N, C-alpha and C positions, 0 to 999 in steps of 0.2 A: 591390461587396461580393461575395465568393465565396459559392458555395453552402454550403460548409462553415462559413464565418463566420456566415452568416445562421441556420443551424441553432442555433448556440450563443447566438444573441441573440433567438430567437423568443419566449421567455417574457417577457411584458410585466409591468410593475409593476402590482400589484393589492393590494386589501385594506387601503387606508389607514385604514379605520375600525376596525381590529382592535387588540387590546392588544399591548403590547410584552413579554409575559411569556416569549416563547420564547428559550431559550438565553441567559439574562442573563449567566451567567458568561463565555460566549463573547463576547457583544456589548459588555460593559462593559470589555473589554480594549482600548479605543481609546487605546492608548499606543504606537501602531504604529511602523513603521520603513521607512526607505529603505535600500537597500544602501549600505554605507559606501564613500565615494569617496576617503577619505584626506584630504579638504579640511577646513579648520576650519568648524565649524558656527556660523553667525552668529545663528541663531534656533532655538528648540526645534523638533525635527522633528515633522512631522505624520504620524501613523500611520493608515493606512486600508487597505481592501481594494479600492480602485479599481485597475483594470488598469494595469500598468506595462510598458513595453517592455523586452525583454531588451537587453543591450548590443550584441548582433549578431543577425541573423536566426536564429530557432530552427527546429529540425526538429520538436520536440515542443511541444505547447501544454497537454497534460493528461496525467495518469498514473493508472492503476488498479493498485494493488499487491494481489495475491492472496497474503495472508500466511499461510503454512502452518506455524503454530507447533507445535513439538515435534520436528521433524527427519525429513522424509520420507526413506525409504531409497533413495538414488540407485542402489544396487546392484540393487534389485528393480524400479526404474522406468525409469532413464535410462542406466545405465552397465554394459552386459553385460561379464562378465569370464570368458573361457574358462578361465583358470587356476583360478578358483574351482570351475568345473564339473569340471575335471580332478582337482582335489585335494579334492573335497567330503568333509568329515568327517575329513580328515587334519590332524594337528597342525601348527600354524605356529610355527616356532622363533624368529621375529623379535620385536622389541619392538613392542608395541602399547599405546598409552595408553587406559586404560579408566576410565569413571566409577564403575562398580560392580565392584570387584575381587572381592567375595564371591561373585558369580554368574558370574565370568569362566570361559571355557573357551578352550583354545588351538585348538579345532577350527574349521577353515574351514567356512563354510556357503554353498553355492551357492544362487543364486536358484531358488526353486521354479517360477518363471514363465518362459515362453518369450519371447525377444526376436526380432523380425523387422524387416527393413527396411521403412520406411513412407514414403509419399509419393513424389513424383518425385525428391526429394533422397536417398532411401534411408536415412533416419535410423533407426537401430535403437532401437526402443522396446518396452517391456514390453506383454504382452497385457492387463495391467491398465489400459492407457490407450488404449482405442479412440477416445475422443473426441479426444484430443491427436493421435493418429495421423492423423486426418482433416485437421488444420490444420498439420501439422509443417512444411510448406513455407513457412509464414509466421513460424516461430519461430527464434530463435537459442538453441541449447542450450549452456549454459556448464557444462562438466563439471569445471572446475578452481577452483571457489569454495573459499575457506578463510578462517577467522578465527583458528584455533589457540587458541581459548578453549573449553575442554572442559566448559562447562556452559551451561544455557539462558540464564540472565539476562544474563551478560556478553556472550555471543555475539549475543543479541538487541540489546543496546545497541550493539555494534559495527556491526551491519548497519543499524540504524535511525538512530543518532546519530553514528557515526564513531569513537566511543571506548567502552571498556568501563565507564567511570565513569558513574554516574547523574547526572541533573539537566541533561542537555543537550537541545537541540532535535532533533527527528526530521526526516527528509527532507521530509515533507509540510509541516511548519512552515516550513522554509527556502524551499520553492518558493512558498508563499503569501505569505511575507514579501517575497520578491524580485519576484513577479509580480502579486500581487493576484489578482483573479478577474474573469472576464467577466460573471458573474452578480452583480447587486447584490440579488438576492432570495433567495439560498441561501447557506449557509456555503461558504467557499472550500475547506475541507478537511473531508471527511466520513469517519466510521469506522463501518462496518457490522459490529457485533459478532455473535457466535455464541450460540445458545441454550445451548451447552455450556460457556459461561463465557468471560470475557475471557482473553487470553493471559497467560503468566507476565510479571510486572512490571506488570500491570494498565494503568492510565492512562499509565504511562511510554511505552507503545507509540505514543501519539499526543500526547506532551507538547510544549509550546512551549519547555520549558527556561527559559533566560534571555532568549529573545525575548519581546516583549510578548504578553500572553495572548490577544490578538486572533488569533494564529496557531496556537492549539491546535486539535486536531481536535475536531469536534462529533460526539458519539456518536449514531448512529441505532440504536435497539434492534432485536433480532431479531424481536420480536413487537409486536403492537398494544397500546397506542399506541406507535408507533416513536419519536415525540418527545413527551415529557410536556409538559403545559400548552399544547398546540397550540391548543386551543379555550378561549376565555374562559368564565368561569362564566355560567350562564344569566341571572343577575340583572344582569350588566354588558353584555349584548349590546344593540346598537342605540343609542338616544339616550343612555342613561347612559354608555355607553362613549365615545361621541363627545364628550360634555361633559368626561369625565375627561381625554381626550387633549388637548382644547383647553386645559384648565387647565394641563396639564403643558407644553404648547407655550409658553403665556404665561410661566409661571414660568422655564422654561429660557431664553427670549429675554431676559427681564429680567436674569437672572443672567449671561448671556453679555455683555450690554451693560455690565455693571459690571466685567467682567474682559476687556477687549479684548486680543487677541493670545493668549488661552489656547486653543491649538489642540487640546489634549486635551479641553477642555470642549466645544468645538464638535463634535469627533468623537463624544463620548459622546451628545450630543443627536441627531446623525445616526443613531447606532446604534439608538435607540428607533424611529425611523422605519423603519429597515431591519427591525426585529423584526416590525413589522406586515406588511410585504410578505412576509417569510419564511413567515408562517403560511399564507397562501394558496398560495404557490409550493411549499412543502414538501409540503403535502397533495396537490397535483397531481403532483409528481415521484415521490412514494412510492406512488401509486396505479397499479398495473400492470393494472387491469381493462380498460383501453382497448387493451392490447397484443393484436395478432391471435393467434388460436389457434396458428398456425404458429410464431410467435416464442416463445410460452410452451412449446410442445413442444420447440423447439430448445434451450431452457435446461433441459429436463428437469423441468418443472413437473407433468407427467403421471406422474412416477415418484416414489413416496414416498421413495426413497433420496436423490434429488437435488433434491426440490422446494424445501426450505428454502434450501439454498445457491444453487440456481438463481434463486430469487426475489431474493436479495441481489445476485447478479451482474447480473441484469436491472435492478434499481434502480441499480446502479453505472453501467450504460450510460446510463440515463435522466438521472442527475445530470451526467455528463460532457457529454451532449448539450445540457444546459441551462446549461452554462458553468462548472460546478464544476471547480476546478483539480486537486484530488488526492482520490482515493477509496481507502480501505484496506478490504479485505474480509477479515475474520479468520476462521480456523477456531477451533474450541473449544480451551480450555486443554489443552495436552499431547495434542492429538488424534492427532498423528503420532509420539508418543513410545513406540514399540513395543518395549519391553524384553522382552516376552513375548507369546506367542500371535500372532506376526506373520503366520502363514499364514492366519489368519481375520481379524485386525484390519486388516491393510493393504488387502485387497480391499474391505472395507466402507468404509474411508475414501476409497478411490479412486472407488467408486460414488457417493459423495456429491459429490465435487468435479470429477471428470474431465469429464463432459459439460458442466456449466455453464461451466467455465473455457474449454473449447474453443469453446463457443457465443459467449462474449464476444468472442473474437478474430474469429470468423466474422461476427458481427453488426456489430461496429465496421467491419469491412472492407466489408460490403455497403452500409453507410450512408456510406461515404467518410470515416470518422473514424479509421481505423486509421493512416493516414499521419501523423497529428499526435497520436495518443494512444498512449503507451507502456503496454503490459500487462506486468506483472512477476509471476512466480510463483516462490515459494521460501520456505524456512524458515531457521532459524538454524544448522542443521547437517544432516549426513547420518547414516549408520549404519555400524557396523564390519563387516568381512568375516568375523569370527569369531562363534561362538555366545555368547550370554548366556542362561543358565538352560537347561541341557540337558533339564530335565523339562518345560519349557514354552517352546520356543525363541523367542528374540527377538534383537534386535541393540542393542548399546550405542551411546552417542554417538560421533560422529566429526565434528570441526570442521576436520580437516586436509585434507579433500578431499570435496566434495559438489557437487550440481548445482542450478542455477537455470535458468529460461528467461525470455526477454524477447521481445516482439514489438512491431512498429509504431514510430512516432515516430522513425524514422531508423535502426532496427536492421535488419540483413540478415535475410532469411528463409531457412529450409532449410539452416542451417549448424550445425556442431558446433565449439565452441571449447574448446581445452584438453583435458587428460587427467589421470587419476589413474594410479597405478602398476598393476602387473599384477594386484593383488588388490583395488584400489579403496580403499586406505587413505589415501594421501597424493596431493595434487595435485602433479604433476611437470612438466607442460608447459603453457606459456602461462597461468600462474597468475593468477587474478583475486581479489584480496582486497577487503575491504569498501571501502577507500578508492578502489581502482580503479573499482569499480562506481559509487560516488558521483560520482567525477570524470567518468565517462562520461555519467551521467545529467545532471549539471549542464551539460556540454558540449552535449548535445542540446537542452537548454532555452535555450541561447544565452549561457551564462556561462563565463568563465574560472574554473575550479573554485576556485583559491586566492583569487580576487579577491572572491568573494561573502562579505562579512563583516558583522558587527554590532558596533558600538562598545560595549564594556563598560568599566566603571571600571578593569579590569585590562588593557585593551587590546582590539584587535579580535579577535573570535571567529569561527570559521567551521566549516562541516561537515567540511572536510578537516583543519583545525586543524594545519597544518604537517607532516602526515604525508606520507611518500612516496606518491604517487598518480599513476597514468598513465591517460590516456584510451585505452581499449582500441579502437583504430581498426579492428582486425580484425573487430569486431562491427558496424561501421557501414556502412550502404548507401552 
């Protein structure tokens, strides 16, 4: 067993005398799935979160998605444009699609912040991102993202589920459906929400869609109690609780004996046992008090601006370290949606997320986990190169060209992929759309992107869903 593998398995089973009240909606979804092979099904499939091998050796085993809902301005953070500086406040005569025509201005708006080459790779980054600058040799900067859907909800759906239509499974659900989880004591897919509110579309951001509900993300709240009902009521602790669980075990065993071959029923019974183990394991995983002071400082927990987000990034690392497959760390509702006052709002948001995001990359690397853990950073859109609201300057939506970055799990470090046009409006070089990103991620997890399917009454469904999609090999190490 490798050192890396043993880290992911160090958390032993515990707490068998606890109640099964934790995350019942999550646990009762034992109607699970295996990836569709195209062969006739001779018996009802068994759905579980037991670890499953990928069809071929994977580069990545886990993923943390730092989900920046609202639309970070690529022009002010990642994508310097000399033409904007040269033509600052001059009118742009070309066609530009705007979300808010009433506040639109034709004037180009150069970034107020300086860009400098960073790291050994010389990656140009904004002065607003000193944390990222320190780890840029480990990231791949994708400057040519696009969805071409100029509103938040549909672009979120495209990037998370593959289509703009609602009701579909998100990426995290697909990965847990396909691979299960190494930890049988924690949810396979965890979502760390922000005190500023859940993202646009709410729970659709971590929905299992038409996959079995076992694969829905489990929400971990931003404040204590991070998981509700984690502790049993005082009157049920100890012997009363043990008697209750023993009775439940007896009833379940009798019911199962009367229904041989009911795999869903046996899975549901197992889920209650898992719930008890999760109570102890979750408490341990979410408790960062044992982390050394140097690690807490690395994540910015000594800084009021970054403390809350840094805490969640540190918890994300602890969950991955304990075998969780997919963790989504959300920013607040519309936190990056800077239609106005961008010169004050954008620096404040960067102070919140920059140091913790970079710390996550650095911490995973020093623990030997970055090689097999993908870190993804990005939102559903970027911003326009022209002014919105001349009295309180901001930038409107732009889904035709924006930036994400990825690190670890088989991605190259210290590279820039793709480009937008001379003013940063449209992706024009080595374009990466949402389907390309999904195909590349599935490839790194060991799957042929179009082959990972789930059999529905209407036929097999997939994340790619028949759309044109290419594995962006230029990003791969």
